[in-house]
C-alpha positions as a printed Julia matrix, in Angstrom:
86×3 Matrix{Float64}:
 -18.04   -2.59  -2.41
 -15.86   -2.2    0.69
 -12.42   -0.89  -0.28
  -9.23   -1.5    1.63
  -5.64   -0.29   1.21
  -3.29   -3.24   1.59
  -0.08   -4.87   0.36
  -0.16   -7.07  -2.74
   2.58   -9.68  -2.89
   4.59   -9.95  -6.12
   7.86  -11.48  -7.23
   9.27  -14.96  -6.97
  10.15  -17.1   -4.0
  12.8   -15.46  -1.79
  12.75  -12.32  -4.02
   9.41  -10.85  -3.06
   8.28   -7.32  -3.72
   5.06   -5.67  -2.63
   2.65   -3.16  -4.1
   0.47   -0.87  -2.01
  -2.95   -1.11  -3.64
  -6.61   -0.2   -3.21
  -8.76   -3.29  -3.65
 -12.07   -4.84  -2.75
 -11.96   -6.47   0.68
 -13.09   -9.82  -0.75
 -10.4    -9.99  -3.47
  -7.51  -12.45  -2.94
  -4.12  -11.12  -1.81
  -2.58  -11.29  -5.28
  -5.81  -10.56  -7.16
  -7.25   -7.66  -9.08
  -6.94   -4.14  -7.66
  -8.44   -0.72  -8.31
  -5.3     1.46  -8.12
  -1.63    1.05  -7.27
  -0.53    3.58  -4.62
   3.11    2.61  -4.16
   5.65   -0.18  -3.88
   8.07   -1.73  -1.42
  11.14   -3.89  -2.11
  12.59   -5.13   1.17
  15.84   -6.41  -0.39
  17.03   -2.99  -1.64
  19.04   -0.53   0.49
  16.85    1.41   2.94
  16.86    4.79   1.19
  15.57    3.36  -2.12
  13.35    0.48  -1.11
   9.89    2.06  -1.27
   7.6     4.75  -2.64
   4.09    5.93  -1.71
   1.8     8.33  -3.62
   0.69   10.34  -0.61
  -1.97   12.39  -2.42
  -3.72    9.27  -3.7
  -3.59    7.58  -0.28
  -5.25   10.66   1.24
  -7.88   10.61  -1.52
  -8.84    6.99  -0.84
  -8.84    7.43   2.94
 -11.18   10.42   2.63
 -13.49    8.36   0.41
 -13.9     5.66   3.04
 -11.2     3.09   2.28
  -9.78    1.33   5.31
  -6.07    0.66   5.71
  -4.49   -2.53   7.07
  -1.9    -2.45   9.85
   1.01   -3.48   7.58
   0.04   -0.91   4.96
  -0.31    1.76   7.65
   3.24    1.13   8.89
   4.54    1.36   5.32
   2.72    4.66   4.71
   3.95    5.98   8.05
   7.53    5.19   6.99
   7.48    6.7    3.48
   4.79    9.41   3.73
   4.23   10.26   7.42
   2.28   13.45   6.62
  -0.65   11.41   5.27
  -1.63    9.78   8.54
  -1.2    12.96  10.59
  -3.87   14.75   8.57
  -6.41   11.92   8.37
């Protein structure tokens, strides 16, 4: 099972929120996931619009999970120390 860290779309039309999740590469965008690693709400003010569990992201990256470009930019924004060490 190839694991990937990516964004999972949630919320209603024009009020979308996103979860940073570890999932199987073949799972659909809004489908089942293994673990939630954080969240992002683009409509909130900048200082409160996201959260990332940096220790869990490091754990999954060390265990071979790949990270998508959008998820990487989100991790870089909220937990920059994770990508410097991996």
